[in-house]
C-alpha positions in Angstrom: 24.5 15.4 4.9 21.3 13.5 5.6 20.4 12.7 9.2 17.9 10.0 10.1 15.1 10.7 12.5 16.5 8.5 15.3 19.7 10.6 15.3 17.8 13.9 15.5 15.4 12.5 18.1 18.4 11.5 20.3 19.8 15.0 20.2 16.4 16.5 21.1 15.9 14.1 23.9 19.2 15.2 25.5 18.7 19.0 25.2 15.8 20.9 26.7 14.4 23.4 24.3 13.9 26.2 26.9 17.6 25.8 28.0 18.8 26.3 24.4 16.5 29.2 23.7 17.0 30.7 27.2 20.6 31.5 26.4 19.5 34.3 24.0 15.9 35.0 25.0 14.8 35.8 28.6 12.1 33.4 29.4 9.7 33.2 32.3 7.4 30.2 33.1 3.7 30.5 32.4 2.0 27.2 33.5 3.5 24.5 31.4 5.1 26.9 28.9 7.7 29.6 28.9 7.1 33.1 27.5 9.4 35.9 26.4 9.9 38.7 23.9 10.2 37.7 20.3 13.8 37.2 19.0 12.5 37.9 15.5 10.6 41.2 15.9 10.7 44.2 18.2 7.9 44.1 20.7 7.1 45.3 24.2 4.7 42.5 25.3 5.8 38.8 25.2 4.3 36.9 22.2 7.0 34.2 22.0 6.3 30.9 23.7 8.3 27.7 24.3 6.8 24.3 25.2 9.3 21.7 26.3 6.7 18.9 26.3 5.9 19.4 22.7 9.4 20.4 21.7 8.3 23.5 19.8 8.5 27.3 20.0 6.0 29.7 18.4 6.2 33.4 17.8 2.8 35.0 17.4 4.2 38.4 16.3 6.2 36.9 13.4 4.3 33.6 12.8 7.5 31.6 13.0 7.6 28.3 14.8 9.9 25.3 15.0 12.2 23.1 17.1 15.6 23.7 18.6 17.3 23.0 15.2 15.2 25.6 13.3 15.7 28.1 16.2 19.5 28.1 15.6 19.0 28.3 11.8 16.7 31.3 12.2 18.6 33.2 14.9 22.2 32.4 13.9 21.8 31.9 10.2 23.2 28.4 10.3 22.6 25.8 7.7 20.7 22.7 8.8 23.9 20.5 9.0 25.7 23.3 10.9 22.9 23.6 13.4 22.7 19.8 13.9 26.5 19.5 14.3 26.6 22.2 17.0 23.7 20.7 18.9 25.1 17.1 18.6 28.4 18.3 20.1 26.5 19.9 22.9 24.4 16.9 23.6 27.4 14.5 23.3 25.9 12.6 20.4 28.6 11.4 17.9 28.0 12.7 14.4 27.4 9.9 11.7 30.3 9.2 9.5 30.5 11.2 6.3 29.6 9.2 3.2 30.7 10.8 -0.1 27.9 8.9 -1.9 25.3 10.2 0.5 26.7 13.8 0.1 26.3 13.4 -3.7 22.8 12.1 -3.3 22.0 15.1 -1.1 23.2 17.6 -3.7 21.1 15.8 -6.3 18.0 16.0 -4.0 18.6 19.6 -3.3 18.6 20.4 -7.0 15.3 18.6 -7.5 13.9 20.5 -4.5 14.9 23.8 -6.0 12.9 23.0 -9.2 9.9 22.0 -7.2 10.0 25.3 -5.3 10.2 27.2 -8.5 7.3 25.2 -10.0 5.2 25.9 -6.9 5.6 29.7 -7.4 4.7 29.3 -11.1 1.5 27.3 -10.2 0.5 30.0 -7.7 1.0 32.8 -10.3 -1.0 30.9 -12.9 -4.0 30.7 -10.6 -4.2 34.5 -10.6 -3.8 34.9 -14.4 -6.9 35.4 -16.6 -6.7 31.7 -17.7 -7.3 30.8 -14.0 -10.8 32.0 -13.8 -12.4 28.6 -13.8 -10.1 27.4 -11.1 -10.8 30.5 -9.0 -14.6 30.0 -9.4 -14.2 26.4 -8.2 -12.3 27.4 -5.1 -14.9 30.0 -4.3 -17.7 27.5 -4.6 -15.7 25.2 -2.3 -15.6 28.0 0.3 -11.8 28.6 0.1 -11.4 32.4 -0.1 -8.5 34.0 -2.0 -7.0 35.2 1.3 -6.2 31.6 2.2 -4.7 30.5 -1.1 -1.1 31.5 -0.2 -1.3 29.8 3.2 -1.9 26.4 1.5 0.1 27.2 -1.6 -2.8 26.5 -3.9 -2.1 27.0 -7.6 -3.1 26.0 -11.1 -1.6 23.9 -13.8 -2.9 25.3 -17.1 -4.0 23.1 -20.1 -0.8 23.6 -22.1 1.1 20.4 -22.8 4.5 21.9 -22.1 3.8 25.2 -20.3 5.6 24.3 -17.1 8.4 22.5 -18.9 9.1 25.5 -21.1 9.2 27.9 -18.2 11.6 25.7 -16.1 13.9 24.9 -19.0 14.2 28.6 -19.7 15.3 28.9 -16.0 18.1 26.4 -16.7 16.5 23.0 -15.8 17.2 19.9 -17.8 14.3 17.6 -18.8 15.9 14.6 -17.1 15.9 16.5 -13.8 12.2 17.5 -14.2 11.3 13.9 -15.0 13.1 12.7 -11.9 11.3 15.4 -9.8 8.0 14.1 -11.0 7.1 17.2 -12.9 7.3 15.8 -16.4 6.3 12.5 -18.0 8.6 10.7 -20.4 6.6 8.8 -23.0 7.4 5.1 -23.4 7.7 5.5 -27.2 10.7 7.9 -26.7 8.8 11.1 -27.6 9.5 14.4 -26.0 8.6 14.8 -22.3 5.5 16.8 -21.3 3.9 18.3 -18.2 2.5 15.7 -15.8 -0.1 18.2 -14.4 -2.4 19.9 -16.9 -5.9 21.5 -16.3 -5.7 20.9 -12.6 -5.9 22.8 -9.4 -2.5 22.2 -7.7 -1.9 21.4 -4.0 1.8 21.3 -3.0 2.8 18.2 -0.9 5.3 19.0 1.8 7.3 16.9 4.3 7.1 17.3 8.0 9.4 20.3 8.0 7.4 22.2 5.3 9.7 21.4 2.3 7.9 20.8 -1.0 8.5 17.3 -2.2 5.7 16.8 -4.8 2.3 18.0 -5.9 -1.3 16.8 -6.1 -3.8 18.0 -8.7 -7.6 18.1 -8.8 -9.0 17.9 -12.4 -11.2 20.8 -13.5 -12.8 18.7 -16.2 -15.5 16.5 -14.6 -14.9 13.9 -17.4 -11.2 13.6 -16.6 -10.0 10.0 -16.3 -8.5 10.7 -12.9 -10.2 13.2 -10.6 -7.1 13.4 -8.4 -3.5 12.9 -9.5 -0.5 12.7 -7.2 3.1 12.9 -8.3 5.0 9.6 -8.6 7.5 8.3 -6.1 10.8 10.2 -6.5 14.1 10.5 -4.5 12.2 13.2 -2.5 8.7 11.7 -2.4 7.6 8.3 -1.0 3.8 8.5 -1.0 3.5 5.6 1.4 5.5 7.5 4.0 4.1 11.1 3.6 0.9 12.7 4.9 -0.5 15.7 3.2 -0.8 18.8 5.5 1.6 17.5 8.2 3.7 20.6 8.4 0.7 22.9 8.9 -0.9 20.4 11.3 2.3 20.6 13.4 2.1 24.4 13.4 -1.5 24.3 14.7 -0.6 21.7 17.4 2.4 23.7 18.5 0.4 26.9 19.0 -2.4 25.2 21.0 -2.6 25.9 24.7 -0.6 23.4 26.8 -3.7 21.9 28.4 -5.7 21.8 25.1 -4.5 18.4 23.8 -5.8 18.9 20.3 -6.5 15.8 18.2 -4.6 14.8 15.1 -7.3 14.0 12.5 -6.9 11.9 9.4 -9.3 12.8 6.6 -9.5 11.7 3.0 -8.8 14.7 0.7 -6.9 17.9 0.2 -9.9 20.1 0.7 -10.9 18.2 3.9 -7.4 18.8 5.3 -7.6 22.5 4.4 -11.1 22.8 5.9 -10.0 21.3 9.2 -6.9 23.4 9.4 -8.9 26.6 8.7 -11.0 25.6 11.7 -7.7 25.3 13.7 -7.9 21.5 13.8 -4.6 19.7 13.1 -5.4 17.4 10.1 -3.6 15.3 7.5 -4.5 13.0 4.7 -2.9 9.9 3.0 -1.9 10.2 -0.6 -5.2 8.9 -2.1 -4.7 5.4 -0.8 -5.4 3.5 2.4 -3.1 4.3 5.3 0.2 2.5 5.1 2.3 1.2 7.9 4.8 4.0 7.3 2.0 6.6 7.6 0.7 5.1 10.8 4.2 5.2 12.3 4.4 8.9 11.3 1.0 9.6 12.9 2.0 8.0 16.2 5.2 10.0 16.2 3.1 13.1 16.7 0.0 11.8 18.6 -0.7 8.7 20.6 -4.3 8.5 19.4 -4.9 9.9 16.0 -8.6 10.2 14.9 -9.6 8.7 11.6 -12.4 10.5 9.9 -13.4 8.9 6.6 -16.5 9.5 4.5 -19.6 7.4 5.4 -19.9 6.0 1.9 -18.8 2.6 0.8 -15.3 3.8 -0.3 -14.8 5.6 3.0 -15.8 2.6 5.1 -13.5 0.3 3.0 -10.7 2.7 3.7 -11.4 2.6 7.4 -11.5 -1.2 7.3 -8.1 -1.3 5.6 -6.7 1.1 8.2 -7.9 -1.2 11.0 -6.3 -4.2 9.3 -3.0 -2.4 8.9 -3.0 -0.9 12.3 -4.0 -4.0 14.3 -0.6 -5.7 14.5 1.1 -2.4 15.3 -1.0 -1.5 18.3 0.7 -1.3 21.7 0.0 0.4 25.0 -0.2 4.2 24.5 -0.5 3.8 20.7 -3.9 3.3 19.1 -6.5 5.0 16.9 -9.9 6.6 17.3 -12.7 6.9 14.8 -15.1 9.8 14.1 -17.9 10.0 11.6 -19.2 13.3 10.1 -23.0 13.3 10.3 -25.4 13.3 7.3 -23.0 11.7 4.9 -21.0 14.9 4.6 -17.3 15.5 4.6 -15.4 18.0 6.8 -15.3 20.5 4.0 -19.1 20.5 3.7 -19.6 20.9 7.4 -17.2 23.9 7.6 -18.8 25.6 4.7 -22.4 25.0 5.8 -22.2 25.1 9.6 -18.9 26.7 10.6 -15.8 25.7 12.6 -17.6 25.1 15.9 -19.9 22.5 14.3 -16.9 20.8 12.7 -15.0 20.6 15.9 -18.0 19.3 17.7 -18.6 16.5 15.2 -14.9 15.4 15.2 -14.9 15.3 19.0 -17.5 12.5 19.0 -15.1 9.5 18.7 -15.2 5.8 19.3 -12.2 3.7 20.4 -10.4 1.3 18.1 -11.7 -1.8 19.8 -15.3 -0.7 19.4 -14.9 0.0 15.7 -13.0 -3.3 15.3 -15.9 -5.2 16.8 -18.5 -3.3 14.7 -16.6 -3.9 11.5 -16.2 -7.6 12.2 -19.9 -7.9 13.1 -21.0 -6.1 9.9 -18.7 -8.4 7.7 -20.0 -11.5 9.4 -23.7 -11.3 8.5 -26.3 -13.6 10.2 -25.6 -15.1 13.7 -28.6 -17.5 13.8 -26.9 -20.9 14.1 -24.3 -22.3 16.5 -22.0 -22.7 13.5 -22.3 -19.0 12.6 -21.8 -17.9 16.2 -18.7 -20.1 16.6 -17.2 -18.8 13.3 -17.7 -15.2 14.5 -16.1 -16.0 17.9 -13.1 -17.6 16.1 -12.8 -14.5 14.0 -12.7 -12.3 17.1 -9.9 -14.4 18.6 -7.9 -14.3 15.4 -8.2 -10.5 15.3 -7.0 -10.1 18.9 -4.1 -12.5 18.3 -2.9 -10.4 15.4 -1.7 -7.8 17.8 2.0 -8.3 18.4 2.0 -7.0 22.0 1.0 -10.1 24.0 -0.5 -8.2 27.0 -2.5 -5.9 24.7 -3.6 -8.9 22.6 -5.0 -10.6 25.8 -6.9 -7.4 26.8 -8.4 -7.1 23.3 -9.4 -10.8 23.4 -11.3 -10.3 26.7 -13.0 -7.1 25.5 -14.0 -8.5 22.2 -15.4 -11.7 23.7 -17.3 -9.7 26.3 -18.9 -7.7 23.5 -19.7 -11.0 21.8 -21.5 -12.3 24.9 -23.3 -9.0 25.2 -25.1 -9.7 21.8 -27.3 -12.2 23.7 -27.8 -10.8 27.1 -30.8 -13.0 27.9 -29.3 -16.2 26.5 -28.6 -19.2 28.6 -25.1 -19.4 30.1 -22.6 -21.4 28.2 -22.4 -25.0 29.4 -19.2 -25.6 31.3 -17.8 -29.1 31.5 -17.2 -30.6 34.9 -13.8 -31.2 36.5 -13.8 -34.9 35.4 -14.4 -33.9 31.7 -11.7 -31.2 31.9 -9.2 -33.8 33.3 -10.1 -36.2 30.5 -9.7 -33.5 27.9 -6.3 -32.6 29.3 -5.2 -36.2 29.1 -6.3 -36.4 25.5 -4.4 -33.3 24.6 -1.3 -34.5 26.5 -1.6 -37.9 24.7 -1.2 -36.1 21.4 2.2 -34.7 22.3 5.1 -36.5 20.8 7.0 -38.8 23.1 10.7 -38.3 23.3 12.8 -40.4 20.9 14.9 -43.0 22.7 17.8 -45.0 21.5 18.7 -42.6 18.7 22.2 -42.8 17.3 24.7 -40.0 17.6 24.3 -39.2 13.9 20.5 -39.1 14.4 20.7 -36.8 17.4 23.0 -34.4 15.5 20.5 -34.3 12.6 17.6 -33.8 14.9 19.4 -30.9 16.6 20.3 -29.3 13.3 16.6 -29.6 12.2 15.4 -28.2 15.5 17.7 -25.1 15.3 17.3 -24.3 11.6 14.7 -21.7 10.7 11.4 -22.2 9.1 11.8 -22.7 5.4 9.5 -19.8 4.4 11.1 -17.6 7.1 14.5 -18.4 5.7 13.3 -17.6 2.2 11.9 -14.2 3.3 15.1 -13.3 5.0 17.3 -14.4 2.1 15.3 -12.5 -0.4 15.4 -9.4 1.8 19.1 -9.6 2.0 19.4 -9.8 -1.8 16.7 -7.1 -2.3 16.3 -4.9 0.8 13.5 -2.9 -0.8 11.3 -6.0 -0.3 10.8 -4.7 3.2 9.4 -1.3 2.3 5.7 -2.2 2.6 6.2 -4.3 5.8 9.1 -2.6 7.6 7.2 -1.8 10.8 5.9 -5.4 11.1 9.3 -6.9 10.5 10.7 -4.6 13.2 8.0 -5.9 15.6 7.9 -9.6 14.6 11.0 -10.4 12.6 10.5 -13.0 9.9 8.4 -15.3 12.1 11.3 -17.2 13.5 13.4 -16.3 16.5 16.6 -17.6 14.9 16.3 -14.8 12.3 15.6 -11.9 14.7 19.2 -10.5 14.5 19.1 -10.5 10.7 15.7 -8.8 10.8 16.9 -6.2 13.2 19.9 -5.4 11.1 17.9 -5.1 7.9 15.4 -2.8 9.6 18.2 -0.6 10.9 19.8 -0.4 7.4 16.5 0.5 5.8 15.8 3.3 8.4 19.2 4.8 7.7 17.9 5.7 4.3 20.8 4.6 2.2 20.5 2.9 -1.2 21.4 -0.7 -0.4 22.6 -3.7 -2.4 23.2 -7.3 -1.5 27.0 -6.9 -1.1 26.7 -4.0 1.3 24.0 -5.8 3.3 26.2 -8.9 3.6 29.2 -6.9 4.7 27.1 -5.3 7.4 25.8 -8.7 8.6 29.2 -10.2 8.5 30.5 -7.4 10.7 27.8 -8.4 13.2 29.0 -12.1 13.3 26.6 -13.5 10.7 29.0 -15.4 8.5 28.8 -17.5 5.4 27.9 -20.6 7.3 24.7 -18.9 8.4 23.9 -17.9 4.8 24.5 -21.5 3.8 22.0 -22.7 6.4 19.5 -20.0 5.2 19.9 -21.2 1.6 19.3 -24.8 2.6 16.2 -24.0 4.6 14.9 -21.6 2.0 15.2 -24.2 -0.8 12.6 -26.3 1.0 10.1 -23.4 0.9 9.9 -23.4 -3.0 9.1 -19.7 -2.6 7.7 -18.2 -5.8 9.3 -14.8 -5.1 12.8 -16.4 -5.5 12.2 -17.6 -9.0 15.1 -16.3 -11.3 12.8 -15.1 -14.1 10.4 -13.1 -12.0 10.1 -9.3 -12.3 11.1 -7.2 -9.3 7.6 -5.8 -8.9 6.0 -9.3 -8.9 8.7 -10.6 -6.6 8.0 -7.9 -4.1 4.2 -8.5 -4.2 4.7 -12.3 -3.7 7.2 -11.6 -0.9 4.6 -9.4 0.9 1.9 -12.1 0.4 4.2 -14.7 1.9 5.1 -12.4 4.8 1.4 -11.7 5.5 0.6 -15.5 5.5 3.4 -16.2 7.9 2.2 -13.4 10.3 -1.3 -14.8 10.0 0.0 -18.2 11.0 1.8 -16.7 14.0 -1.4 -15.0 15.1 -3.4 -18.3 14.7 -0.8 -20.1 16.8 -1.2 -17.5 19.5 -5.0 -17.7 19.3 -4.8 -21.5 19.7 -2.7 -21.3 22.8 -5.0 -18.6 24.3 -8.0 -20.8 23.5 -6.4 -23.8 25.2 -6.0 -21.7 28.3 -9.6 -20.6 28.2 -11.1 -24.1 27.8 -11.0 -24.6 31.5 -12.9 -21.4 32.0 -15.6 -21.7 29.4 -15.5 -25.2 28.0 -15.5 -23.8 24.5 -14.0 -26.7 22.6 -15.7 -25.7 19.4 -13.8 -22.5 19.1 -10.5 -24.3 19.9 -11.2 -26.9 17.3 -12.0 -24.3 14.6 -8.9 -22.3 15.4 -6.7 -25.4 15.2 -8.3 -26.4 11.9 -7.6 -22.9 10.5 -4.1 -23.0 11.7 -3.4 -26.4 10.3 -5.0 -25.5 7.0 -2.8 -22.4 6.6 0.3 -24.3 7.8 -0.3 -27.0 5.1 -0.8 -24.3 2.4 2.5 -22.7 3.3 4.3 -26.0 3.4 2.9 -27.2 0.1 3.3 -23.9 -1.7 -0.5 -23.5 -2.2 -0.2 -19.9 -0.9 1.3 -18.9 -4.3 -1.9 -19.7 -6.2 -4.3 -16.7 -6.8 -7.2 -18.5 -5.2 -5.3 -19.4 -2.0 -7.0 -16.7 0.0 
């Protein structure tokens, strides 16, 4: 049976690790940890440590580590479901209902996992064969000694077109299984499947618990079309929600002293992760792409302030910029990012090889906060600030960036910090002219005069129509929700933002919450099952009818009947991004209105209102669907 992370976290939150382990191991407190004799080896001096704050144990004599679930699995030889069931009963957490379909899916995933494990052993063996000499020489040049290969599971995929396929089929695998596991490629012309990885150094990709779910390969041929190649998305591997090296990074963090507070560093490549981890620095890497929302959520689950360390070249800085853009709406108190830059245009692997672990740790400790990097990035992208127009445009941009943050208090703090940095660019400049009280009062009256006067003398029918219009959702919000009900996978790339902001309309918050919950449960969903779940929560057909009427007014391109699923998903994400941008602009306008009394900055307010109105018209007219809209 599969258990979602929320269920497992609930169990762990109700049981103290030292209490569970203390039943079989005599523990004594040492500072913020507990120490005892290893339950895995015979020893006279304690080398087994338990840390309740981190939720991990570590045994230095055996090298084993884990949480309370893995402790029961190790010491009592329980399966994962058996250990979870026992702990759930002890914690008073009801077990989820058994789903025969989910059980069948689990059996299928376990079969794929077994073939991946066998493939990993084969790759490792190939590296040590005579044909692996070139790969061994490469690893030596990169400073990775043979003694460390097994720790990171490094292997080799030889040049043969079907070498791995032949080996696994001889062990009983079916080609269809190996295709689904991402090990083979099935040609579009219907030809025989062949090995996905050929002529590459192999790095196994594991989940947070150390189970192999895919592979990445680095080409040995410098002329190869793709220098790095990751496996495709499979039932086991979702590259947007996986971080390379996470399992080993968790081990390193678990064994750190209680008062050490090691960073969690995000770097760009396999060898950079390995370099950091060899220097005893917990490090991970995304799967060759910019950090996704899912990967950010995964990082924050293990550390409140992960450190991003990307290369200083153009590609690295673009990756940092995309990470800032993705992370900004998701920030909240106690959850942010820091940035570090390796000196001299090098990467962590270079520093470890040339200067050693101490130098690498020292460079990664020099960090700057998110708000500082955000301001620098915005300033670099802006260019000249020589005219009032350019300065106003930059100030508007800073307000927009702050208003992107969903947490309103944090958004206000960012706005103040960014505007203070803006003012600091001209420390000797004359103070901003502030309008007098009379001018402010006149301005207020002008703004108030633009508010719509209440309608008087309306008929009962007119009042009913006005009420229905007032309570109905935004057309585009309704279209987004309706499409997500029909195709729940639409949410995949925006799940965290939907969880924070819904679909941009408070009338749809309940629907958004239910869809997010269903997606997090990890089941394969279709429209019928989603509608049944919503109906059980009181969202009946009348609500769906209202959604359909509102959505029809949006003329949303992603709802066209002849559109492909991939294109529909891309357009859905574009529409959702536009709606979130409109919300942030609306917040920025309101904040600017409040600040007018303080600084008299009508130019910024006017510019923000113009941008908001322009985007609102683009959404209302359908212009956002054109390729040139942004």
